PQR file of N, CA, C, O and H, with PARSE charges and radii, in Angstrom:
ATOM      1  N   MET A   1       0.823  -1.195   0.000 -0.4000 1.5000
ATOM      2  CA  MET A   1       0.000   0.000   0.000 -0.0000 2.0000
ATOM      3  C   MET A   1       0.869   1.262   0.000  0.5500 1.7000
ATOM      4  O   MET A   1       0.569   2.213  -0.722 -0.5500 1.4000
ATOM      5  N   THR A   2       1.936   1.284   0.795 -0.4000 1.5000
ATOM      6  CA  THR A   2       2.777   2.475   0.845 -0.0000 2.0000
ATOM      7  C   THR A   2       3.523   2.679  -0.468  0.5500 1.7000
ATOM      8  O   THR A   2       3.800   3.814  -0.855 -0.5500 1.4000
ATOM      9  H   THR A   2       2.180   0.511   1.381  0.4000 1.0000
ATOM     10  N   ALA A   3       3.851   1.588  -1.156 -0.4000 1.5000
ATOM     11  CA  ALA A   3       4.524   1.720  -2.449 -0.0000 2.0000
ATOM     12  C   ALA A   3       3.588   2.386  -3.459  0.5500 1.7000
ATOM     13  O   ALA A   3       4.031   3.195  -4.274 -0.5500 1.4000
ATOM     14  H   ALA A   3       3.626   0.665  -0.842  0.4000 1.0000
ATOM     15  N   LEU A   4       2.330   2.058  -3.410 -0.4000 1.5000
ATOM     16  CA  LEU A   4       1.348   2.682  -4.301 -0.0000 2.0000
ATOM     17  C   LEU A   4       1.227   4.174  -3.993  0.5500 1.7000
ATOM     18  O   LEU A   4       1.162   4.993  -4.910 -0.5500 1.4000
ATOM     19  H   LEU A   4       1.970   1.400  -2.748  0.4000 1.0000
ATOM     20  N   TYR A   5       1.196   4.528  -2.719 -0.4000 1.5000
ATOM     21  CA  TYR A   5       1.113   5.924  -2.299 -0.0000 2.0000
ATOM     22  C   TYR A   5       2.346   6.692  -2.787  0.5500 1.7000
ATOM     23  O   TYR A   5       2.224   7.785  -3.340 -0.5500 1.4000
ATOM     24  H   TYR A   5       1.249   3.863  -1.974  0.4000 1.0000
ATOM     25  N   GLU A   6       3.513   6.121  -2.581 -0.4000 1.5000
ATOM     26  CA  GLU A   6       4.748   6.782  -3.000 -0.0000 2.0000
ATOM     27  C   GLU A   6       4.793   6.952  -4.519  0.5500 1.7000
ATOM     28  O   GLU A   6       5.178   8.016  -5.005 -0.5500 1.4000
ATOM     29  H   GLU A   6       3.611   5.233  -2.132  0.4000 1.0000
ATOM     30  N   ARG A   7       4.415   5.942  -5.259 -0.4000 1.5000
ATOM     31  CA  ARG A   7       4.386   6.047  -6.719 -0.0000 2.0000
ATOM     32  C   ARG A   7       3.390   7.111  -7.167  0.5500 1.7000
ATOM     33  O   ARG A   7       3.653   7.844  -8.120 -0.5500 1.4000
ATOM     34  H   ARG A   7       4.103   5.077  -4.864  0.4000 1.0000
ATOM     35  N   SER A   8       2.249   7.200  -6.485 -0.4000 1.5000
ATOM     36  CA  SER A   8       1.240   8.205  -6.831 -0.0000 2.0000
ATOM     37  C   SER A   8       1.766   9.621  -6.602  0.5500 1.7000
ATOM     38  O   SER A   8       1.558  10.508  -7.430 -0.5500 1.4000
ATOM     39  H   SER A   8       2.035   6.604  -5.710  0.4000 1.0000
ATOM     40  N   VAL A   9       2.443   9.827  -5.481 -0.4000 1.5000
ATOM     41  CA  VAL A   9       3.004  11.147  -5.177 -0.0000 2.0000
ATOM     42  C   VAL A   9       4.066  11.504  -6.211  0.5500 1.7000
ATOM     43  O   VAL A   9       4.085  12.624  -6.721 -0.5500 1.4000
ATOM     44  H   VAL A   9       2.612   9.107  -4.808  0.4000 1.0000
ATOM     45  N   ARG A  10       4.946  10.559  -6.520 -0.4000 1.5000
ATOM     46  CA  ARG A  10       5.999  10.821  -7.513 -0.0000 2.0000
ATOM     47  C   ARG A  10       5.416  11.064  -8.903  0.5500 1.7000
ATOM     48  O   ARG A  10       5.944  11.884  -9.654 -0.5500 1.4000
ATOM     49  H   ARG A  10       4.931   9.650  -6.105  0.4000 1.0000
ATOM     50  N   ALA A  11       4.333  10.364  -9.257 -0.4000 1.5000
ATOM     51  CA  ALA A  11       3.667  10.577 -10.544 -0.0000 2.0000
ATOM     52  C   ALA A  11       3.035  11.970 -10.595  0.5500 1.7000
ATOM     53  O   ALA A  11       3.091  12.641 -11.625 -0.5500 1.4000
ATOM     54  H   ALA A  11       3.904   9.698  -8.647  0.4000 1.0000
ATOM     55  N   ALA A  12       2.438  12.401  -9.489 -0.4000 1.5000
ATOM     56  CA  ALA A  12       1.850  13.740  -9.433 -0.0000 2.0000
ATOM     57  C   ALA A  12       2.937  14.807  -9.574  0.5500 1.7000
ATOM     58  O   ALA A  12       2.733  15.812 -10.256 -0.5500 1.4000
ATOM     59  H   ALA A  12       2.392  11.856  -8.652  0.4000 1.0000
ATOM     60  N   LEU A  13       4.083  14.596  -8.938 -0.4000 1.5000
ATOM     61  CA  LEU A  13       5.202  15.531  -9.062 -0.0000 2.0000
ATOM     62  C   LEU A  13       5.671  15.602 -10.516  0.5500 1.7000
ATOM     63  O   LEU A  13       5.903  16.689 -11.046 -0.5500 1.4000
ATOM     64  H   LEU A  13       4.248  13.780  -8.384  0.4000 1.0000
ATOM     65  N   ARG A  14       5.805  14.462 -11.143 -0.4000 1.5000
ATOM     66  CA  ARG A  14       6.239  14.409 -12.549 -0.0000 2.0000
ATOM     67  C   ARG A  14       5.226  15.125 -13.459  0.5500 1.7000
ATOM     68  O   ARG A  14       5.609  15.881 -14.352 -0.5500 1.4000
ATOM     69  H   ARG A  14       5.616  13.579 -10.713  0.4000 1.0000
ATOM     70  N   ALA A  15       3.943  14.877 -13.222 -0.4000 1.5000
ATOM     71  CA  ALA A  15       2.899  15.536 -14.011 -0.0000 2.0000
ATOM     72  C   ALA A  15       2.962  17.055 -13.829  0.5500 1.7000
ATOM     73  O   ALA A  15       2.829  17.805 -14.796 -0.5500 1.4000
ATOM     74  H   ALA A  15       3.631  14.263 -12.497  0.4000 1.0000
ATOM     75  N   TYR A  16       3.162  17.498 -12.603 -0.4000 1.5000
ATOM     76  CA  TYR A  16       3.282  18.933 -12.330 -0.0000 2.0000
ATOM     77  C   TYR A  16       4.467  19.518 -13.089  0.5500 1.7000
ATOM     78  O   TYR A  16       4.350  20.566 -13.723 -0.5500 1.4000
ATOM     79  H   TYR A  16       3.270  16.889 -11.817  0.4000 1.0000
ATOM     80  N   LYS A  17       5.607  18.837 -13.021 -0.4000 1.5000
ATOM     81  CA  LYS A  17       6.812  19.358 -13.674 -0.0000 2.0000
ATOM     82  C   LYS A  17       6.674  19.411 -15.193  0.5500 1.7000
ATOM     83  O   LYS A  17       7.271  20.268 -15.845 -0.5500 1.4000
ATOM     84  H   LYS A  17       5.702  17.986 -12.505  0.4000 1.0000
ATOM     85  N   LEU A  18       5.890  18.500 -15.753 -0.4000 1.5000
ATOM     86  CA  LEU A  18       5.713  18.486 -17.203 -0.0000 2.0000
ATOM     87  C   LEU A  18       4.639  19.457 -17.688  0.5500 1.7000
ATOM     88  O   LEU A  18       4.711  19.936 -18.820 -0.5500 1.4000
ATOM     89  H   LEU A  18       5.404  17.804 -15.224  0.4000 1.0000
ATOM     90  N   THR A  19       3.646  19.755 -16.854 -0.4000 1.5000
ATOM     91  CA  THR A  19       2.517  20.561 -17.319 -0.0000 2.0000
ATOM     92  C   THR A  19       2.524  21.993 -16.777  0.5500 1.7000
ATOM     93  O   THR A  19       2.534  22.935 -17.569 -0.5500 1.4000
ATOM     94  H   THR A  19       3.587  19.366 -15.934  0.4000 1.0000
ATOM     95  N   LEU A  20       2.520  22.182 -15.489 -0.4000 1.5000
ATOM     96  CA  LEU A  20       2.387  23.519 -14.905 -0.0000 2.0000
ATOM     97  C   LEU A  20       3.711  24.235 -14.665  0.5500 1.7000
ATOM     98  O   LEU A  20       3.802  25.445 -14.869 -0.5500 1.4000
ATOM     99  H   LEU A  20       2.512  21.416 -14.846  0.4000 1.0000
ATOM    100  N   SER A  21       4.717  23.519 -14.244 -0.4000 1.5000
ATOM    101  CA  SER A  21       5.985  24.139 -13.893 -0.0000 2.0000
ATOM    102  C   SER A  21       6.594  24.984 -15.007  0.5500 1.7000
ATOM    103  O   SER A  21       7.122  26.056 -14.711 -0.5500 1.4000
ATOM    104  H   SER A  21       4.644  22.536 -14.078  0.4000 1.0000
ATOM    105  N   PRO A  22       6.552  24.563 -16.269 -0.5600 1.5000
ATOM    106  CA  PRO A  22       7.130  25.421 -17.318  0.2800 2.0000
ATOM    107  C   PRO A  22       6.441  26.781 -17.434  0.5500 1.7000
ATOM    108  O   PRO A  22       7.070  27.755 -17.847 -0.5500 1.4000
ATOM    109  N   TYR A  23       5.170  26.860 -17.079 -0.4000 1.5000
ATOM    110  CA  TYR A  23       4.438  28.128 -17.173 -0.0000 2.0000
ATOM    111  C   TYR A  23       4.654  29.017 -15.951  0.5500 1.7000
ATOM    112  O   TYR A  23       4.576  30.241 -16.046 -0.5500 1.4000
ATOM    113  H   TYR A  23       4.659  26.069 -16.744  0.4000 1.0000
ATOM    114  N   ILE A  24       4.921  28.404 -14.823 -0.4000 1.5000
ATOM    115  CA  ILE A  24       5.140  29.161 -13.587 -0.0000 2.0000
ATOM    116  C   ILE A  24       6.551  29.734 -13.558  0.5500 1.7000
ATOM    117  O   ILE A  24       6.762  30.856 -13.096 -0.5500 1.4000
ATOM    118  H   ILE A  24       4.985  27.409 -14.746  0.4000 1.0000
ATOM    119  N   GLY A  25       7.507  28.969 -14.048 -0.4000 1.5000
ATOM    120  CA  GLY A  25       8.895  29.427 -14.071 -0.0000 2.0000
ATOM    121  C   GLY A  25       9.702  28.833 -12.928  0.5500 1.7000
ATOM    122  O   GLY A  25       9.157  28.218 -12.011 -0.5500 1.4000
ATOM    123  H   GLY A  25       7.335  28.058 -14.424  0.4000 1.0000
ATOM    124  N   GLN A  26      10.988  29.027 -13.002 -0.4000 1.5000
ATOM    125  CA  GLN A  26      11.916  28.505 -11.994 -0.0000 2.0000
ATOM    126  C   GLN A  26      12.203  29.599 -10.965  0.5500 1.7000
ATOM    127  O   GLN A  26      13.244  30.253 -11.028 -0.5500 1.4000
ATOM    128  H   GLN A  26      11.431  29.526 -13.747  0.4000 1.0000
ATOM    129  N   ALA A  27      11.304  29.793 -10.043 -0.4000 1.5000
ATOM    130  CA  ALA A  27      11.440  30.889  -9.096 -0.0000 2.0000
ATOM    131  C   ALA A  27      11.727  30.428  -7.668  0.5500 1.7000
ATOM    132  O   ALA A  27      11.810  31.263  -6.767 -0.5500 1.4000
ATOM    133  H   ALA A  27      10.459  29.261  -9.992  0.4000 1.0000
ATOM    134  N   CYS A  28      11.880  29.140  -7.442 -0.4000 1.5000
ATOM    135  CA  CYS A  28      12.082  28.663  -6.076 -0.0000 2.0000
ATOM    136  C   CYS A  28      13.452  29.091  -5.562  0.5500 1.7000
ATOM    137  O   CYS A  28      14.453  29.004  -6.273 -0.5500 1.4000
ATOM    138  H   CYS A  28      11.813  28.462  -8.174  0.4000 1.0000
ATOM    139  N   ARG A  29      13.479  29.551  -4.328 -0.4000 1.5000
ATOM    140  CA  ARG A  29      14.693  30.069  -3.723 -0.0000 2.0000
ATOM    141  C   ARG A  29      15.461  29.003  -2.945  0.5500 1.7000
ATOM    142  O   ARG A  29      16.563  29.258  -2.459 -0.5500 1.4000
ATOM    143  H   ARG A  29      12.666  29.622  -3.750  0.4000 1.0000
ATOM    144  N   PHE A  30      14.890  27.835  -2.832 -0.4000 1.5000
ATOM    145  CA  PHE A  30      15.488  26.767  -2.029 -0.0000 2.0000
ATOM    146  C   PHE A  30      15.868  25.576  -2.882  0.5500 1.7000
ATOM    147  O   PHE A  30      15.434  25.457  -4.028 -0.5500 1.4000
ATOM    148  H   PHE A  30      13.995  27.628  -3.227  0.4000 1.0000
ATOM    149  N   ARG A  31      16.674  24.701  -2.325 -0.4000 1.5000
ATOM    150  CA  ARG A  31      16.954  23.383  -2.878 -0.0000 2.0000
ATOM    151  C   ARG A  31      16.687  22.394  -1.765  0.5500 1.7000
ATOM    152  O   ARG A  31      17.167  22.622  -0.655 -0.5500 1.4000
ATOM    153  H   ARG A  31      17.026  24.797  -1.394  0.4000 1.0000
ATOM    154  N   PRO A  32      15.971  21.335  -1.973 -0.5600 1.5000
ATOM    155  CA  PRO A  32      15.228  20.992  -3.169  0.2800 2.0000
ATOM    156  C   PRO A  32      14.110  22.004  -3.434  0.5500 1.7000
ATOM    157  O   PRO A  32      13.713  22.760  -2.547 -0.5500 1.4000
ATOM    158  N   THR A  33      13.617  22.001  -4.664 -0.4000 1.5000
ATOM    159  CA  THR A  33      12.566  22.946  -5.024 -0.0000 2.0000
ATOM    160  C   THR A  33      11.320  22.694  -4.173  0.5500 1.7000
ATOM    161  O   THR A  33      11.193  21.642  -3.546 -0.5500 1.4000
ATOM    162  H   THR A  33      13.939  21.388  -5.385  0.4000 1.0000
ATOM    163  N   CYS A  34      10.422  23.644  -4.154 -0.4000 1.5000
ATOM    164  CA  CYS A  34       9.211  23.512  -3.334 -0.0000 2.0000
ATOM    165  C   CYS A  34       8.371  22.300  -3.732  0.5500 1.7000
ATOM    166  O   CYS A  34       7.812  21.627  -2.867 -0.5500 1.4000
ATOM    167  H   CYS A  34      10.526  24.498  -4.662  0.4000 1.0000
ATOM    168  N   SER A  35       8.277  22.017  -5.023 -0.4000 1.5000
ATOM    169  CA  SER A  35       7.487  20.860  -5.451 -0.0000 2.0000
ATOM    170  C   SER A  35       8.158  19.558  -5.035  0.5500 1.7000
ATOM    171  O   SER A  35       7.473  18.622  -4.622 -0.5500 1.4000
ATOM    172  H   SER A  35       8.732  22.563  -5.727  0.4000 1.0000
ATOM    173  N   GLU A  36       9.490  19.478  -5.135 -0.4000 1.5000
ATOM    174  CA  GLU A  36      10.208  18.284  -4.687 -0.0000 2.0000
ATOM    175  C   GLU A  36      10.112  18.133  -3.167  0.5500 1.7000
ATOM    176  O   GLU A  36       9.976  17.022  -2.653 -0.5500 1.4000
ATOM    177  H   GLU A  36      10.046  20.238  -5.471  0.4000 1.0000
ATOM    178  N   TYR A  37      10.184  19.258  -2.455 -0.4000 1.5000
ATOM    179  CA  TYR A  37      10.046  19.252  -1.001 -0.0000 2.0000
ATOM    180  C   TYR A  37       8.672  18.716  -0.594  0.5500 1.7000
ATOM    181  O   TYR A  37       8.561  17.884   0.307 -0.5500 1.4000
ATOM    182  H   TYR A  37      10.295  20.161  -2.873  0.4000 1.0000
ATOM    183  N   MET A  38       7.638  19.199  -1.265 -0.4000 1.5000
ATOM    184  CA  MET A  38       6.273  18.753  -0.958 -0.0000 2.0000
ATOM    185  C   MET A  38       6.148  17.246  -1.174  0.5500 1.7000
ATOM    186  O   MET A  38       5.581  16.549  -0.333 -0.5500 1.4000
ATOM    187  H   MET A  38       7.728  19.874  -1.997  0.4000 1.0000
ATOM    188  N   ALA A  39       6.667  16.741  -2.281 -0.4000 1.5000
ATOM    189  CA  ALA A  39       6.590  15.306  -2.569 -0.0000 2.0000
ATOM    190  C   ALA A  39       7.323  14.500  -1.501  0.5500 1.7000
ATOM    191  O   ALA A  39       6.791  13.504  -1.011 -0.5500 1.4000
ATOM    192  H   ALA A  39       7.127  17.308  -2.964  0.4000 1.0000
ATOM    193  N   GLU A  40       8.534  14.914  -1.135 -0.4000 1.5000
ATOM    194  CA  GLU A  40       9.294  14.187  -0.115 -0.0000 2.0000
ATOM    195  C   GLU A  40       8.609  14.263   1.248  0.5500 1.7000
ATOM    196  O   GLU A  40       8.597  13.281   1.990 -0.5500 1.4000
ATOM    197  H   GLU A  40       8.966  15.723  -1.534  0.4000 1.0000
ATOM    198  N   ALA A  41       8.040  15.420   1.581 -0.4000 1.5000
ATOM    199  CA  ALA A  41       7.327  15.560   2.849 -0.0000 2.0000
ATOM    200  C   ALA A  41       6.109  14.650   2.886  0.5500 1.7000
ATOM    201  O   ALA A  41       5.839  14.023   3.910 -0.5500 1.4000
ATOM    202  H   ALA A  41       8.050  16.218   0.978  0.4000 1.0000
ATOM    203  N   LEU A  42       5.370  14.568   1.780 -0.4000 1.5000
ATOM    204  CA  LEU A  42       4.201  13.684   1.725 -0.0000 2.0000
ATOM    205  C   LEU A  42       4.604  12.226   1.879  0.5500 1.7000
ATOM    206  O   LEU A  42       3.932  11.465   2.575 -0.5500 1.4000
ATOM    207  H   LEU A  42       5.590  15.077   0.948  0.4000 1.0000
ATOM    208  N   ILE A  43       5.691  11.837   1.239 -0.4000 1.5000
ATOM    209  CA  ILE A  43       6.150  10.448   1.322 -0.0000 2.0000
ATOM    210  C   ILE A  43       6.682  10.135   2.715  0.5500 1.7000
ATOM    211  O   ILE A  43       6.378   9.079   3.269 -0.5500 1.4000
ATOM    212  H   ILE A  43       6.237  12.456   0.674  0.4000 1.0000
ATOM    213  N   THR A  44       7.467  11.035   3.281 -0.4000 1.5000
ATOM    214  CA  THR A  44       8.097  10.799   4.577 -0.0000 2.0000
ATOM    215  C   THR A  44       7.119  10.891   5.741  0.5500 1.7000
ATOM    216  O   THR A  44       7.157  10.063   6.651 -0.5500 1.4000
ATOM    217  H   THR A  44       7.714  11.893   2.831  0.4000 1.0000
ATOM    218  N   HIS A  45       6.245  11.890   5.715 -0.4000 1.5000
ATOM    219  CA  HIS A  45       5.400  12.180   6.873 -0.0000 2.0000
ATOM    220  C   HIS A  45       3.920  11.877   6.681  0.5500 1.7000
ATOM    221  O   HIS A  45       3.136  12.039   7.617 -0.5500 1.4000
ATOM    222  H   HIS A  45       6.214  12.562   4.976  0.4000 1.0000
ATOM    223  N   GLY A  46       3.522  11.443   5.493 -0.4000 1.5000
ATOM    224  CA  GLY A  46       2.117  11.141   5.253 -0.0000 2.0000
ATOM    225  C   GLY A  46       1.366  12.362   4.752  0.5500 1.7000
ATOM    226  O   GLY A  46       1.918  13.461   4.711 -0.5500 1.4000
ATOM    227  H   GLY A  46       4.159  11.311   4.733  0.4000 1.0000
ATOM    228  N   PRO A  47       0.105  12.172   4.371 -0.5600 1.5000
ATOM    229  CA  PRO A  47      -0.637  13.255   3.717  0.2800 2.0000
ATOM    230  C   PRO A  47      -0.951  14.463   4.602  0.5500 1.7000
ATOM    231  O   PRO A  47      -0.937  15.590   4.107 -0.5500 1.4000
ATOM    232  N   VAL A  48      -1.227  14.270   5.866 -0.4000 1.5000
ATOM    233  CA  VAL A  48      -1.625  15.407   6.715 -0.0000 2.0000
ATOM    234  C   VAL A  48      -0.407  16.235   7.116  0.5500 1.7000
ATOM    235  O   VAL A  48      -0.337  17.421   6.795 -0.5500 1.4000
ATOM    236  H   VAL A  48      -1.238  13.354   6.268  0.4000 1.0000
ATOM    237  N   ARG A  49       0.541  15.635   7.805 -0.4000 1.5000
ATOM    238  CA  ARG A  49       1.737  16.367   8.246 -0.0000 2.0000
ATOM    239  C   ARG A  49       2.572  16.802   7.043  0.5500 1.7000
ATOM    240  O   ARG A  49       3.129  17.900   7.047 -0.5500 1.4000
ATOM    241  H   ARG A  49       0.485  14.672   8.066  0.4000 1.0000
ATOM    242  N   GLY A  50       2.667  15.953   6.010 -0.4000 1.5000
ATOM    243  CA  GLY A  50       3.431  16.304   4.819 -0.0000 2.0000
ATOM    244  C   GLY A  50       2.858  17.524   4.118  0.5500 1.7000
ATOM    245  O   GLY A  50       3.608  18.386   3.660 -0.5500 1.4000
ATOM    246  H   GLY A  50       2.215  15.061   6.007  0.4000 1.0000
ATOM    247  N   SER A  51       1.538  17.605   4.030 -0.4000 1.5000
ATOM    248  CA  SER A  51       0.893  18.781   3.428 -0.0000 2.0000
ATOM    249  C   SER A  51       1.187  20.037   4.238  0.5500 1.7000
ATOM    250  O   SER A  51       1.465  21.098   3.679 -0.5500 1.4000
ATOM    251  H   SER A  51       0.928  16.905   4.402  0.4000 1.0000
ATOM    252  N   TRP A  52       1.122  19.906   5.554 -0.4000 1.5000
ATOM    253  CA  TRP A  52       1.391  21.056   6.425 -0.0000 2.0000
ATOM    254  C   TRP A  52       2.829  21.547   6.244  0.5500 1.7000
ATOM    255  O   TRP A  52       3.063  22.751   6.135 -0.5500 1.4000
ATOM    256  H   TRP A  52       0.896  19.045   6.008  0.4000 1.0000
ATOM    257  N   LEU A  53       3.796  20.617   6.212 -0.4000 1.5000
ATOM    258  CA  LEU A  53       5.190  20.994   6.013 -0.0000 2.0000
ATOM    259  C   LEU A  53       5.382  21.654   4.642  0.5500 1.7000
ATOM    260  O   LEU A  53       6.106  22.643   4.526 -0.5500 1.4000
ATOM    261  H   LEU A  53       3.605  19.639   6.301  0.4000 1.0000
ATOM    262  N   GLY A  54       4.739  21.112   3.614 -0.4000 1.5000
ATOM    263  CA  GLY A  54       4.850  21.681   2.273 -0.0000 2.0000
ATOM    264  C   GLY A  54       4.267  23.079   2.177  0.5500 1.7000
ATOM    265  O   GLY A  54       4.848  23.956   1.538 -0.5500 1.4000
ATOM    266  H   GLY A  54       4.151  20.308   3.709  0.4000 1.0000
ATOM    267  N   ILE A  55       3.128  23.289   2.805 -0.4000 1.5000
ATOM    268  CA  ILE A  55       2.497  24.620   2.789 -0.0000 2.0000
ATOM    269  C   ILE A  55       3.368  25.633   3.519  0.5500 1.7000
ATOM    270  O   ILE A  55       3.530  26.763   3.060 -0.5500 1.4000
ATOM    271  H   ILE A  55       2.655  22.577   3.324  0.4000 1.0000
ATOM    272  N   LYS A  56       3.933  25.226   4.662 -0.4000 1.5000
ATOM    273  CA  LYS A  56       4.831  26.124   5.394 -0.0000 2.0000
ATOM    274  C   LYS A  56       6.037  26.494   4.541  0.5500 1.7000
ATOM    275  O   LYS A  56       6.481  27.642   4.544 -0.5500 1.4000
ATOM    276  H   LYS A  56       3.801  24.307   5.035  0.4000 1.0000
ATOM    277  N   ARG A  57       6.563  25.518   3.812 -0.4000 1.5000
ATOM    278  CA  ARG A  57       7.732  25.771   2.951 -0.0000 2.0000
ATOM    279  C   ARG A  57       7.373  26.736   1.823  0.5500 1.7000
ATOM    280  O   ARG A  57       8.137  27.658   1.536 -0.5500 1.4000
ATOM    281  H   ARG A  57       6.202  24.585   3.809  0.4000 1.0000
ATOM    282  N   ILE A  58       6.235  26.539   1.188 -0.4000 1.5000
ATOM    283  CA  ILE A  58       5.814  27.428   0.102 -0.0000 2.0000
ATOM    284  C   ILE A  58       5.648  28.855   0.618  0.5500 1.7000
ATOM    285  O   ILE A  58       5.964  29.811  -0.091 -0.5500 1.4000
ATOM    286  H   ILE A  58       5.615  25.790   1.421  0.4000 1.0000
ATOM    287  N   CYS A  59       5.160  29.006   1.835 -0.4000 1.5000
ATOM    288  CA  CYS A  59       5.011  30.341   2.416 -0.0000 2.0000
ATOM    289  C   CYS A  59       6.361  31.004   2.688  0.5500 1.7000
ATOM    290  O   CYS A  59       6.457  32.232   2.678 -0.5500 1.4000
ATOM    291  H   CYS A  59       4.903  28.230   2.411  0.4000 1.0000
ATOM    292  N   ARG A  60       7.402  30.207   2.931 -0.4000 1.5000
ATOM    293  CA  ARG A  60       8.742  30.766   3.138 -0.0000 2.0000
ATOM    294  C   ARG A  60       9.416  31.130   1.819  0.5500 1.7000
ATOM    295  O   ARG A  60      10.364  31.916   1.816 -0.5500 1.4000
ATOM    296  H   ARG A  60       7.324  29.210   2.940  0.4000 1.0000
ATOM    297  N   CYS A  61       8.958  30.586   0.717 -0.4000 1.5000
ATOM    298  CA  CYS A  61       9.582  30.807  -0.594 -0.0000 2.0000
ATOM    299  C   CYS A  61       8.966  32.051  -1.228  0.5500 1.7000
ATOM    300  O   CYS A  61       8.107  31.956  -2.105 -0.5500 1.4000
ATOM    301  H   CYS A  61       8.189  29.948   0.720  0.4000 1.0000
ATOM    302  N   ARG A  62       9.410  33.199  -0.778 -0.4000 1.5000
ATOM    303  CA  ARG A  62       8.868  34.467  -1.236 -0.0000 2.0000
ATOM    304  C   ARG A  62       9.991  35.491  -1.224  0.5500 1.7000
ATOM    305  O   ARG A  62      11.028  35.257  -0.603 -0.5500 1.4000
ATOM    306  H   ARG A  62      10.107  33.276  -0.065  0.4000 1.0000
ATOM    307  N   PRO A  63       9.810  36.603  -1.887 -0.5600 1.5000
ATOM    308  CA  PRO A  63      10.835  37.656  -1.817  0.2800 2.0000
ATOM    309  C   PRO A  63      11.046  38.093  -0.371  0.5500 1.7000
ATOM    310  O   PRO A  63      10.085  38.311   0.366 -0.5500 1.4000
ATOM    311  N   GLY A  64      12.277  38.215   0.018 -0.4000 1.5000
ATOM    312  CA  GLY A  64      12.596  38.586   1.386 -0.0000 2.0000
ATOM    313  C   GLY A  64      12.688  37.394   2.320  0.5500 1.7000
ATOM    314  O   GLY A  64      13.084  37.546   3.476 -0.5500 1.4000
ATOM    315  H   GLY A  64      13.058  38.038  -0.581  0.4000 1.0000
ATOM    316  N   GLY A  65      12.330  36.209   1.841 -0.4000 1.5000
ATOM    317  CA  GLY A  65      12.445  34.998   2.647 -0.0000 2.0000
ATOM    318  C   GLY A  65      13.850  34.428   2.563  0.5500 1.7000
ATOM    319  O   GLY A  65      14.754  35.063   2.019 -0.5500 1.4000
ATOM    320  H   GLY A  65      12.009  36.085   0.902  0.4000 1.0000
ATOM    321  N   GLY A  66      14.029  33.245   3.094 -0.4000 1.5000
ATOM    322  CA  GLY A  66      15.337  32.615   3.095 -0.0000 2.0000
ATOM    323  C   GLY A  66      15.705  32.024   1.742  0.5500 1.7000
ATOM    324  O   GLY A  66      14.911  32.035   0.801 -0.5500 1.4000
ATOM    325  H   GLY A  66      13.295  32.729   3.535  0.4000 1.0000
ATOM    326  N   THR A  67      16.917  31.511   1.666 -0.4000 1.5000
ATOM    327  CA  THR A  67      17.397  30.814   0.480 -0.0000 2.0000
ATOM    328  C   THR A  67      18.315  29.688   0.926  0.5500 1.7000
ATOM    329  O   THR A  67      18.686  29.611   2.097 -0.5500 1.4000
ATOM    330  H   THR A  67      17.562  31.502   2.430  0.4000 1.0000
ATOM    331  N   GLY A  68      18.680  28.816  -0.003 -0.4000 1.5000
ATOM    332  CA  GLY A  68      19.677  27.795   0.284 -0.0000 2.0000
ATOM    333  C   GLY A  68      19.087  26.404   0.398  0.5500 1.7000
ATOM    334  O   GLY A  68      17.980  26.136  -0.070 -0.5500 1.4000
ATOM    335  H   GLY A  68      18.379  28.879  -0.954  0.4000 1.0000
ATOM    336  N   TYR A  69      19.851  25.524   1.031 -0.4000 1.5000
ATOM    337  CA  TYR A  69      19.469  24.133   1.194 -0.0000 2.0000
ATOM    338  C   TYR A  69      18.522  23.997   2.376  0.5500 1.7000
ATOM    339  O   TYR A  69      18.848  24.415   3.487 -0.5500 1.4000
ATOM    340  H   TYR A  69      20.750  25.741   1.412  0.4000 1.0000
ATOM    341  N   ASP A  70      17.352  23.414   2.143 -0.4000 1.5000
ATOM    342  CA  ASP A  70      16.326  23.260   3.175 -0.0000 2.0000
ATOM    343  C   ASP A  70      15.678  21.893   3.016  0.5500 1.7000
ATOM    344  O   ASP A  70      14.642  21.778   2.360 -0.5500 1.4000
ATOM    345  H   ASP A  70      17.087  23.074   1.241  0.4000 1.0000
ATOM    346  N   PRO A  71      16.273  20.843   3.608 -0.5600 1.5000
ATOM    347  CA  PRO A  71      15.725  19.498   3.429  0.2800 2.0000
ATOM    348  C   PRO A  71      14.464  19.263   4.269  0.5500 1.7000
ATOM    349  O   PRO A  71      14.166  20.011   5.200 -0.5500 1.4000
ATOM    350  N   VAL A  72      13.753  18.227   3.919 -0.4000 1.5000
ATOM    351  CA  VAL A  72      12.583  17.806   4.689 -0.0000 2.0000
ATOM    352  C   VAL A  72      13.083  17.275   6.028  0.5500 1.7000
ATOM    353  O   VAL A  72      14.026  16.484   6.050 -0.5500 1.4000
ATOM    354  H   VAL A  72      13.995  17.619   3.163  0.4000 1.0000
ATOM    355  N   PRO A  73      12.477  17.688   7.154 -0.5600 1.5000
ATOM    356  CA  PRO A  73      12.926  17.163   8.442  0.2800 2.0000
ATOM    357  C   PRO A  73      12.688  15.664   8.537  0.5500 1.7000
ATOM    358  O   PRO A  73      11.754  15.129   7.941 -0.5500 1.4000
ATOM    359  N   GLY A  74      13.546  14.998   9.294 -0.4000 1.5000
ATOM    360  CA  GLY A  74      13.408  13.557   9.464 -0.0000 2.0000
ATOM    361  C   GLY A  74      12.168  13.193  10.238  0.5500 1.7000
ATOM    362  O   GLY A  74      11.584  14.018  10.940 -0.5500 1.4000
ATOM    363  H   GLY A  74      14.305  15.433   9.778  0.4000 1.0000
ATOM    364  N   ARG A  75      11.776  11.943  10.098 -0.4000 1.5000
ATOM    365  CA  ARG A  75      10.595  11.440  10.787 -0.0000 2.0000
ATOM    366  C   ARG A  75      10.914  11.208  12.252  0.5500 1.7000
ATOM    367  O   ARG A  75      11.913  10.565  12.575 -0.5500 1.4000
ATOM    368  H   ARG A  75      12.250  11.273   9.527  0.4000 1.0000
ATOM    369  N   GLU A  76      10.079  11.724  13.140 -0.4000 1.5000
ATOM    370  CA  GLU A  76      10.276  11.534  14.568 -0.0000 2.0000
ATOM    371  C   GLU A  76       9.858  10.128  14.961  0.5500 1.7000
ATOM    372  O   GLU A  76       8.835   9.622  14.499 -0.5500 1.4000
ATOM    373  H   GLU A  76       9.268  12.246  12.878  0.4000 1.0000
ATOM    374  N   THR A  77      10.641   9.508  15.802 -0.4000 1.5000
ATOM    375  CA  THR A  77      10.308   8.143  16.246 -0.0000 2.0000
ATOM    376  C   THR A  77       9.752   8.129  17.624  0.5500 1.7000
ATOM    377  O   THR A  77       9.422   7.064  18.147 -0.5500 1.4000
ATOM    378  H   THR A  77      11.472   9.918  16.177  0.4000 1.0000
TER
END
């Protein structure tokens, strides 16, 4: 079941990069990009917490915000 979820998230990321991303442009200030961050957060933390982490990251990716390497936080045990 988790493999199906992970494949679905990665397929959605690929679809986004092929369809919408070229029109939006390469404006992300962080690495990994916001879309890659969202996908990794969803896979690592699940749909609820992963969505929250992704939304917080997108809100930080704005003029006057930070830049640089910003990985997805590890899963708490």
